[in-house]
N, C-alpha and C positions, 0 to 999 in steps of 0.2 A: 464422393470424396476420394481423393487419391490415396492409396495405401502403398507402403514400401515393405519389402521383406525386412526381417529383424536382423539382417546380417551385420549392420553397424554396431548393434549392441553385443552381438556374439564376439566380435573382434575385441571390444573393450573388456568383456568378461574374461576372456582367455588370458589377457595380460594382467588383469586386476588381481586374480587370486588362483592359486593352484590347489587350494584346500577345499574348494566347493565346486559343485557341478557347474559346467558352463551354461546350463540352462536356468541358473538362478539369478534373479535380478534383485540386487540389494537396494535398501532405501537410500544409501549414500549415492549410488550410481543414478538412481531415479531423480534425486534432487539436483544432481549435476546437470542432467538434461533439462529439467524444468527451469533452472536458473539461467541456462545458456540459450535455450531455444523457445521457451513458451511465449506465444505472441502477446499475451496480456502483460507479461513482464517487460517485453519490448515496448509495449504501449505505455507502460508506467514511466519509462524514461522520457517520453514526450512531454510529461507534465513539467519536468525541470527545464526542458528545452523551450517550452512555451513561455514559462515565467521569466526565463533569461531574455527571451525576445522582448517581453513586456518591459523588463528593466532597461534594455537598450533603448526602447522607444521613449521611456520616461526621461532618460538622460538626454535625449535629443532636445528636450525643452530648454536645455542650457547651452545648446550649440550657438556659436556666433552666427549672425545673420547679415547678409549684404542685400541691400535693396536699391533699385534705381527707378526713379520716376521721371519720365520725360513727357512734357505736355506742350503742344505748339498749335497756334491758330494763325492761318494766313488766308485772307479773303480779298479778292479784287486788287491784287498786287499790294495789299497792305499787310505788313507784319504786325498782327495784333499783339501776340506775346509768344515767348518761348521760355519754358521753365524746365530746368534740369536739376534734379536733386538726387544725389547718391548718398546712401547711409550705411554705416557699419556699426552694429550693436553687439555688445557682449553682455549677456545676462549673467548675474552673479547669484550666489546662494541666498543672501538676505534681501532679495527683492530689489536690490540696487542694480541699475543698468548703466553701463558705460556706453558712450555714444560718440561717434565722429561722423561728420558729414561734409559734403561739398555742394554748394548751390551756385548756379549760374543762370540768371534770369535776365531777359531783355524783351523789348517790344514797345510799340507806340502806345498801347493801351494797357500797359502793365500796372498792376496795383503798386502805388508808390512804396508801400512797406515791404514789397517783395523785391525791390531793386537791389542789385548787387554790383560791386565793382566790375570793371571790364573783364578781369581775369577770374572772376568768381569770388565766392566767399567761403572760407573754411571755418568750421567750428568743432570744438571738442567740449564734451560736457558730461553730466551725470544726471540721472533721474532717480529720485529717492522718494519712496513712500514713507511718510513720517508717522503714520499710525497704522491703518489697515494695510496688510500685505507686507509689512516690514520683516517680522520675525517668523511668520508662517503665511504661506500663500498656496494657491492651487498647484503651482508648479513644484514647489518644495514638497508639498504633501504627496503628490503623485509619485515623485521619486522615492520618498521614504517608504511609501506603501509598496512600490514595486520591489524594493529591496526585501521587504518582509514577505512579499509573495514568492520571491525566489527561494527563501528559506522554507516557507510553507510548502512549496512544491516538492522539496526534498523529503519533508516529513510525510506528505501525502503519498509520495512514491514508496517510502519505507513501509507505510501502513498497508499499501496495496500489495507490495511484494510479500509482506508478512502474512496477509490473508491467503494469497495464492499458495504459498509454501505450506501453510497449515492445511489447506484443503487437499493439497497433493499428499501430504503425510497421512492425513485422515483416510484418504482414498486407498493409499497403500496398505495401511493397517487394516482397513476393512477387507481388502483383497487377501491379506495374510490370514485374518480370522476365518474367512470362508474357506480358504485352502485347508486350514487345520481342521475345520469341521468336516470338510469333504474327506480328508484323510482318515479321520476318526470313523466316519460311517463306512468308508471303504474297507478299513481293517476289520470292523465287526461284521461286515458283509462277507468278507473272506472267511472269518471264523464260523459264520453261519453255514457257509458252503461245506466247510470241512466237517462241521458237526452233523449236518444232514447225511453226508457221505458215510460217516462213522456209524450213525444210527441205523442207516439202511443195511450196512454190513452186519451190524449186531442183530438186526431183525432177521436177516436171512440165516444167521447162525442160530437163531432161536433164543437169543439173550434178551431181546427187547420186544415190547408189544408193538402192534401196528399203529396204535395211536401215537406212539412216540415219533414215528416217521411223519405223521401228519403234523404233530406239534413242531417238529424241526422244519418241515416244509413251510408252514405258516410263518414261522420266525424268519426264515430266509426271505420270503416275499416282503415281510415288513421291513427288514433291513434294506432290501433292494429299493423299496419305495422311499425310505429315508435318504438313501444314497442319491437317488434321482433328484429329490428336492434340494439336497445340498449341492448337487452338481449345477443345478440351474442358478442358484445363488452365487456360486463360485464363478461361473462364466460371466454372469452379469457384473459382479464386482471387478472382474478382470477387465472387462470392456470399459467400465467407468474409469478405472485407473488409467487406462491407455489414453484417455482424453488429455492427460497432462504430459504426454510424451511426444515431442516434436524434434525435427532436425532442421537443418538449414532451409531457407526459403519458405518457411512456414508450412512445411510438409508434415502431416501427422504420421505417427508411427503406430504399427499394430503389433501387439504381442502374439507371438506364435503359440500354438496350443501347448507345446511342451515347456513353455516358459513358466516358472513358478517363483513365488516370493521367498525371501530369506526367512525361514521359520525361527531363527534366533533373534529376530528384530525386537520382539517384545522384551527379551531379557537384557538387552544392551541399549535401551533408550537413553540412559544418562550419558553414555559414551557418544552416541550418535548426535544428541542434542547439545553436547558439550556443557552440561550443567548438572547440578544436583538441587534437590529441594532446599537444602540449607543455604546454598549460595544464592538462590533465586530470591528468597524472602528478604535479603538485605538490599534489594533493589530500591532506589529512591524514586518515588512516584513522580517527583518533579522532573525527572529525566525521561519519563514515559513519552513516546512520540505524540500520543493523542493529547496529553496535557501540554506539551510544548507547542503543539499546533494551536491549541486554544489560547495559550499565552500570546502567541504571535498575532492571533486574531484580536486579542484585547489591545495590544499595542497599536494595531491598525485602527481600531475604534477610537483609541485615545488621540491618534493623529487627526482623525475625522472630527473629534470633539474640539481640538485646538483650532481647527479650521473654522468651525462654527462660532467659537468665541471670537476669532479674528473678524468675523462678519459683523459683530456688534460695534466695532470701532468705526469712527468716522474716516472717510477716505480723504487723505491729505497728501497730494502728490506735488513734489517740488522738483523743478528742473532748472539747471544752471549750465550755461554754455559760454565759452570764451570764443570770440570771433577774431578772424584775421583774413586779410586779402592775399596773404602769401604764407608759405610754410617753409621758407628756406632755412630757418633755424628755430630753436625752441623759444627764443625771445620774441618771436613774431606774435605770440598770443599775450595780450595784455589785459589785466583785470579791468582796465577802463573801457574795454570793448567787450560787451557781453549782452546776452539776452537771458531772461529767466521767466519762469511762470509758476504760479501756485494755484492748484485746483482743490477745492474743498466741497465735499458733499456728504450729507448724513440723512438717513431716513428719520422721520419724525417719531414714529411709534416702534419701529424695529420688530414688529410682530412676526414677520417672516423669519428673521434671524433668530429671535427668541424661541420660536416654535421649532426650528431646526436644531437648536442647541438642546432643547428639552428632549427631543427624539434621540439625539446622539447620546445623552446621559442615560436614557432608559435602555438603549441597546447595550451600553457598556455595563449597566447594572444587571441586565439579563444574562450577559455572558459571564459575569462574575459568579452568578448563581450556578450557571452550567459548569464552570470550572470546579467549584466546590462539590457539586453533585457528582461530577465525573470522577474526582479523586476518591470520594467516599465509595462510589460504586465499584471502582477498580480494586480498592483495598478489600472490600467485602468479598468480591469474586475471588481474589487471590487467597484470602483466608479460607473460603469455601473449598477451593480446589486443593489447597494444602490438606484439609481434612479428608477430602476424597482420596488423595494419594495415600495417606496413612491408613485409611480404611481398606483400600485395595491391597495394601501390603499385608494387613492382618488376614484378610480373606484368602490371600494367596497361600499362606501357611495352613489355614484350615482346610482349603480345598485339596492341597497336596496330601494331607492326612486322610481326607475322605477317599481320594482316588486310591491310595495305597490300601486302605481298609477294604474297599469294595473289590479290589483286585484279588485280595486274599480270600474274600468270601466266595467270589466266583470260582476261583481255583479249587477251593474246598468243596463247593457244590459239585463241580465237575468230577472231582475224585470220588465223592460219595455216589454220584450217578454211575460211574464206572463199576462201582462195587454193588450197585443195585439198592443203595440206601437213600437215594434222592430221585428227583424227577426233572424232566426238561422244563416243566413249568417254573420250578424254583430257580433253575439255572437262568432261564430267560428273564425272570423277574429280577434276579440279582444283577444280571448283565445290563438291563435297562437302567438300573440305578447307577451302575458304573459308567455307562454312556452319558447319562445326565451329568454326572460329576466331571467327566472329561470335558464335556461341552461347557460347563460352568467355569472350569479352570481356564479353558481357552478364552472364554468371554471376559473373565476377570483380568487375565493378562493383557487382553486387548484394551479394556477400559483403563487399566493402569498406564499403558503406553500412551493412549490417546489423551489422558488427563495430563500427563507430563508435557506433551507437546502443546496442549491447550494452555497450560500455565505460561509457557515461554511465549506463545502467541499472544496471550493476554498482556504480557509485559512488552510486546513489540520487539522481540529480540530474535525472531526466527530468521530475519534477513541477514543476521551475522553468521549464520552457519556456513 
């Protein structure tokens, strides 16, 4: 896979902000690249293009048509017949078809009813279905459904974009979390190095026992092991996030080693997502893209049901045509010169049509159940996420107090140790609790930010960012 240097992002970072290091990649900048260059989002746009093409195809069923039929037979110098028929038809919305034609037939063995004047015969008329296919027919249904498909395509595109953006945000937050964890372990590894150095100095001065140097050395190795594990997770999360970064021509981008996430992201999710929990809960579920998509599908099934009801009607087709041998003026057509036809057909048992109608009703009923279930499920998920957000806010305050408390305890133990009133074991034990609290605080901030984005994703609004 082809990789490019991260020069493109460096340029944008320098111009974006003078208040942060140029090697920091923010969530806003990341989403900008995702929305502009991610191949799946480009693919999502094809959904609407495809449905628009289907709509154009359906409208083609109402295009006027010109047809020419020429038939001639000549055998052993005998002109059996020569038939020429040209027709112009205009389909209309309610199954009515306007028609104009010209016939010119001749020959020794021509069917008498097909004979025309020397200059041919003109006719204008109309074909009307009097029962079946008058108010709804396959052509009308196809066009109506194609219009619905075009709207469905936009909603499907919106949901797909919504999902990709949420995954990108989640991956960025995951990268930020592991960066913070890596930083925490790195800081305490540095502390362990300094502590070992000080203990060795004190041992050489005769102030500390040899076992203290062993204790400090073991603690340093433990911190180094934790740091290495955190580093692996950080690198992995960074690579996973880079999967969402692309530039023109579908070229993937690679984050350089010195590139880091914006550590303030967790604390400003409301600003980044342009929302607050109070504003979100006022959202009307009827406007949710998924619900609107199901409603369009229901309208589609209702059209299909109307078409099945139409098939129960008898087929009664009536045609009426005015005839004239010349068309030099409008008075050429006279009601006394005409031809008409009436065709009637009806199945005796209608078992096929009744079966199809029953299936259409069952599909519509099934979709109504799905719509109700979807609304209830969405509402319950929204309520659950709201409770999570409230809980994470409470946990945040508790964890901040815990971190402050453990920091004071560790400093107190270190001061006692310098006075010979404590031990490295107690310091390390207190420090372990402090590290755990720092990690829990970072994880809680991550969960809070992720839950906020999950709520907006659940409402289908991430594509509006």
